[in-house]
C-alpha positions in Angstrom: -30.4 9.9 -66.3 -31.5 7.3 -68.8 -29.4 7.6 -71.9 -31.2 4.8 -73.7 -33.3 7.1 -76.0 -30.5 9.6 -76.6 -29.2 10.0 -80.1 -25.9 8.0 -80.3 -22.8 9.4 -82.4 -19.2 8.9 -82.9 -16.9 11.7 -81.0 -14.1 12.7 -83.3 -12.3 14.4 -80.5 -12.1 11.6 -77.9 -12.3 8.6 -80.7 -15.3 7.1 -78.8 -18.0 5.3 -80.4 -21.9 5.3 -79.4 -21.7 8.3 -77.2 -24.9 9.8 -76.3 -25.6 13.1 -77.8 -26.4 16.0 -75.0 -28.5 19.2 -76.0 -29.4 17.8 -79.8 -30.6 20.0 -82.4 -32.2 18.1 -85.6 -32.2 20.0 -88.8 -32.7 19.4 -92.6 -29.8 19.5 -95.0 -29.9 21.1 -98.4 -30.7 17.6 -100.1 -33.7 16.8 -97.7 -31.8 14.5 -95.0 -31.7 14.9 -91.5 -28.7 16.0 -89.3 -28.3 16.0 -85.5 -25.8 18.4 -83.8 -25.0 18.6 -80.1 -22.3 17.8 -77.8 -21.3 14.8 -75.6 -21.8 16.6 -72.4 -18.2 17.6 -71.9 -18.4 20.2 -74.2 -17.0 18.3 -77.4 -19.3 19.2 -80.4 -20.6 16.1 -82.2 -23.1 15.4 -85.2 -24.6 12.5 -86.7 -26.7 11.9 -90.0 -30.2 10.3 -89.4 -32.7 8.9 -91.2 -36.2 10.7 -91.0 -37.8 8.1 -88.9 -34.9 8.3 -86.3 -34.9 12.1 -86.5 -38.7 12.4 -85.9 -38.6 9.7 -83.0 -35.8 11.6 -81.3 -37.9 14.9 -81.6 -40.9 13.0 -80.4 -39.1 11.4 -77.3 -38.0 15.1 -76.3 -34.2 14.2 -76.7 -33.8 16.4 -79.6 -35.0 20.0 -80.8 -36.5 20.6 -84.0 -34.8 23.3 -86.1 -36.7 23.1 -89.3 
């Protein structure tokens, strides 16, 4: 599986950096920003704040679902 297009985030539980996010869902915050929520493939929840361009690119690439 090619994980180069996946959203990368920090996993608080395992303290790992740049972990590919599986089952990502991008939504808008109350202030108009974008946040991706998902898991690391092992069941540990993750989230990442994204710019508009990165959020829309992840949705267009098919690695995240749109929730707004």
